[in-house]
N, C-alpha and C positions, 0 to 999 in steps of 0.2 A: 433234386442237390441241385444242378444245370438253372434247375428254375428258376428257384431259391437262391438264385445270385443269381441269376438273369433283374427276377424281379424287388430285389437289391439294391441295385447296382442303375433301373430303370427312377425306383427312386428319389434316388440321389443326384444322377442327371434329373428330374422335374423340380427341383427342389432345390436345382442351384435353377435354374426356369424359370422362377417364379422368381425368386430373389433374387433373380436380374433384370427380370419384366416388371419389382416393383420400385428398383433403384431406378431406370428410365420413368418415368414417372410420376417418383417421388422430385429427381432433379429436372425435369420437365421444370414442374409446378413451387419448386425454389428461383428457380433461373428465373422465371416468370415474377414470382413478388421483390426481388432485385429490380429489378430491372430498372422500378418504380423507385429506387433504392439509392443508385447515383451508384459513384466511383467508389462507392463501401462498403457496397455491399457485391461488389461483382471481389472488390478483395480479398476480403474477406468470405467469395465463398471461394475464392483460388487459391486461397491459406484453406480451410474445411478438405474441399478435391486432396491436397499435395498432400495435408494429415495424414485419408484416410487411405490410398496409396500407398503414403508410407509405413502406416497399422497395418494393410492383406497385405500385403509383404510380407512384410513380418510374418502373420498367421500362416503364411502360406510357408513360407519359413518356414516354419517348426519348432519346434522349439531350441531353447540356445543363440534364440538369433538376437544382435542387435544392432537397429538404426538410430544417427542421430539427424535431424529436420530440426533448422533451423530457421525457426520463423523471420520471414522477413520485413525487413524498417516498414512493411506498411504500417504494421502497430502497434505504433511506439510509442515507453517502457506511461510514457503519462496517462494514456487511453486504458479506459477497462477493458478492462479483453479476461475474458478462459474459451479454454480446449476443454474437455471432456468427451473422456471420448463411455459409454456405458451400453448396455443390450449388445445391438445391433445399429446404430446408429453415431456416429461427428456427430458437435456440439457446440461449435463455434459460433461463443455470444461479443460483438463488439459494440459498445453505445446499445441506442435500441437493433440496431442487427442480432440476427441467430441463424446460423447456417449450419441448416443440420447433411448431412455424407453419408451412405450407408455406410458400413464395414460388414466383414464377410462371415461374421465366430462376435458372438454375445461377450466371451474372455476374454476381455479387450480395457485391459481399466483403467483414467490415472483420469488425471486433471490437470491445470495449467493456471497459474497467477503470475498480471504481471510487476518481474524481475524479481523470479525465479527461477532455480531451476529441480526438474521434478521429468522422473523416468511414472513411463505407462507403461503395464507387462505382459506379456501376454506366458502364459507359462513359466518359463528359464529364461527367452525373450525380452529384453525388452528395450522401447522402443526411446530414445529422450530426448526436451528438445529443450535450445539451444534459442 
């Protein structure tokens, strides 16, 4: 019984380490590609990271938790952009800039388009974009 529990715990730890390693590698490649896109790329990356951080906190807090993320003025209403959370990635598209940030859970879904209020939900928890 103890061996089975230990094996399950080790599997969980190894899965988290693998996810973290994947996130670090993908983060480095994203930052390198954004370096060529100037300040728009840096702004998009910062927004994607902040959004992913809030979503990850929401996932860790569990069902019934809600949070509000206010998008900064770096993305004006007249600029086409979208934020989508699908699978284990949060994706922000802003004109020709596409940024992805890792998420802890694939159960988070949602999308935000300019000029619209949208909620991304995880179970009964809600992340509102403003």
